C-alpha positions in Angstrom: 82.6 138.7 226.7 83.8 140.2 223.4 87.4 139.4 224.1 86.5 135.8 224.8 84.6 135.7 221.5 87.7 136.9 219.7 89.9 134.4 221.4 87.6 131.5 220.6 87.3 132.6 217.0 91.1 132.8 216.7 91.5 129.4 218.3 88.9 127.9 215.9 90.8 129.4 212.9 94.0 127.9 214.3 92.4 124.5 214.6 91.1 124.7 211.1 94.5 125.8 209.8 96.2 122.7 211.3 93.5 120.5 210.0 94.3 121.8 206.5 98.0 121.2 207.1 97.2 117.7 208.2 95.3 117.1 205.0 98.4 118.1 203.1 101.0 116.1 205.0 99.2 112.9 205.9 100.0 109.9 203.7 96.7 108.1 203.3 93.4 109.3 201.9 91.4 108.0 204.9 93.7 109.8 207.4 93.3 112.9 205.4 89.5 112.6 205.6 89.9 112.1 209.4 92.1 115.2 209.8 89.8 117.3 207.7 86.6 116.2 209.4 87.7 116.4 213.0 89.6 119.6 212.8 87.0 121.2 210.5 84.1 120.4 212.7 85.9 121.3 215.9 87.3 124.5 214.5 84.1 125.6 213.0 82.2 125.0 216.2 84.8 127.0 218.1 84.5 129.9 215.6 80.7 129.7 215.8 80.8 129.9 219.6 83.1 132.9 219.4 80.9 134.6 216.9 77.8 133.9 219.1 79.6 135.7 222.0 80.4 138.7 219.7 76.9 138.8 218.1 74.9 141.9 218.6 71.4 140.6 218.4 69.6 137.3 219.4 68.5 136.8 215.8 72.0 136.6 214.5 73.0 134.3 217.4 70.2 131.9 216.5 71.3 131.8 212.9 74.8 131.0 214.1 73.5 128.2 216.3 71.6 126.8 213.4 74.8 126.9 211.2 76.8 125.2 214.0 74.2 122.4 214.3 74.1 121.9 210.5 78.0 121.8 210.4 78.2 119.3 213.2 75.7 117.0 211.5 76.8 117.2 207.9 80.6 117.3 208.3 81.1 113.7 209.8 78.3 112.4 207.5 80.0 113.7 204.3 83.4 112.3 205.4 81.8 109.0 206.1 80.2 108.8 202.7 83.4 109.9 201.0 85.4 107.3 202.9 83.0 104.5 202.0 83.0 105.5 198.3 86.8 105.5 198.4 86.9 102.0 199.9 84.5 100.8 197.3 86.5 102.4 194.5 89.7 100.8 195.9 88.0 97.4 196.0 86.7 97.8 192.5 90.1 98.8 191.1 91.8 95.9 192.9 89.5 93.4 191.2 90.0 94.7 187.7 92.5 92.8 185.6 
């Protein structure tokens, strides 16, 4: 169980790393948001699952589950709000003389 937890944590860190690389190399702002959100949420969830498997007590595992739920709810929501504000800003600057 502990080895599986370490493997999942390492896999999650690997996913987050490539999401950060994608945010650096992708050309457009919206695709950067997409890479950061998807890889960040997926990698974080994988790390949380790995840490839950490694956790000593049930209290710590419940806290990790709560953090995973908060991450899965807020990460796509924040990227959506930032994407909308970027599109509105792009519209506003296109209309200015």
